[in-house]
C-alpha positions in Angstrom: 21.8 -2.9 -1.3 21.5 0.4 0.6 20.2 1.0 4.1 18.3 3.9 5.7 18.3 4.0 9.5 16.3 6.2 11.8 17.5 6.4 15.5 14.9 7.7 18.0 16.1 9.1 21.4 14.4 8.2 24.7 10.8 9.4 24.5 8.7 11.5 26.8 5.7 9.2 26.4 7.0 5.7 25.4 3.5 4.2 25.5 2.1 6.7 23.0 5.2 6.3 20.8 4.7 2.5 20.7 1.0 2.6 20.0 1.1 5.3 17.3 4.3 3.9 15.7 3.0 0.4 15.3 -0.6 1.2 14.4 -0.1 4.3 12.2 3.4 5.1 11.2 4.8 1.7 10.2 1.9 1.0 7.9 2.7 4.3 6.1 6.4 3.4 5.9 5.6 0.0 4.4 4.2 1.9 1.4 7.5 3.6 0.5 8.3 3.0 -3.2 11.2 0.8 -3.9 11.3 -0.5 -0.3 12.8 -4.0 -0.2 12.6 -4.7 3.5 12.2 -2.9 6.8 12.6 -3.7 10.5 12.5 -2.0 13.8 13.3 -2.6 17.5 12.2 -0.8 20.7 14.5 -3.0 22.8 17.8 -1.1 22.4 20.5 -1.9 24.9 24.0 -0.5 25.3 27.0 -2.7 26.3 27.6 -0.3 29.2 25.3 2.3 30.7 22.0 3.5 29.3 21.2 3.4 25.6 21.0 6.7 23.8 18.2 5.3 21.7 14.6 4.2 22.3 13.8 2.8 18.8 15.7 2.0 15.7 14.1 1.6 12.2 15.9 0.2 9.2 14.8 0.2 5.6 16.6 -1.5 2.8 16.6 -0.4 -0.9 18.3 -1.8 -3.9 20.4 1.3 -4.4 21.2 4.8 -3.1 19.1 6.2 -6.0 16.1 4.0 -4.9 16.4 5.3 -1.4 16.5 8.9 -2.5 13.5 8.3 -4.8 11.6 6.8 -1.8 12.5 9.8 0.5 11.5 12.4 -2.1 8.3 10.6 -3.1 4.9 11.8 -2.0 4.7 8.8 0.3 8.2 9.6 1.7 7.2 13.1 2.5 4.0 11.9 4.3 6.1 9.5 6.4 8.6 12.3 7.3 5.8 14.7 8.2 4.2 12.1 10.4 7.2 11.9 12.8 6.1 14.8 15.1 2.8 13.0 15.7 4.5 10.4 18.0 8.2 11.2 18.5 9.9 13.7 20.8 13.5 14.7 20.8 16.0 15.0 17.9 16.0 11.9 15.7 19.1 10.9 13.8 18.9 9.6 10.2 21.8 7.8 8.7 22.3 5.8 5.5 25.0 3.6 4.1 25.7 0.8 1.6 25.4 -2.7 2.9 28.6 -4.6 2.1 28.2 -8.3 2.0 30.9 -10.9 2.0 
């Protein structure tokens, strides 16, 4: 399994982010090809101090190649181009294999 994670910083307009993200962006993301599972949270806490993130989104794919195919697909491009419609600040995108024991 392979995971794609998007980390959103604190937002200028959290209410707009929540409403748009849940009602418009997530339905688009659910249509990514080869997507196995996705999840998100807008309750991000740090062990100490303030959290540097407002929202975290995770998507699981069978392989790195499936993740790349999803990102490069027409739907993947639509999802990426939609981000400025709701998010402010610099997002971080990371990916990694999921090692299970």
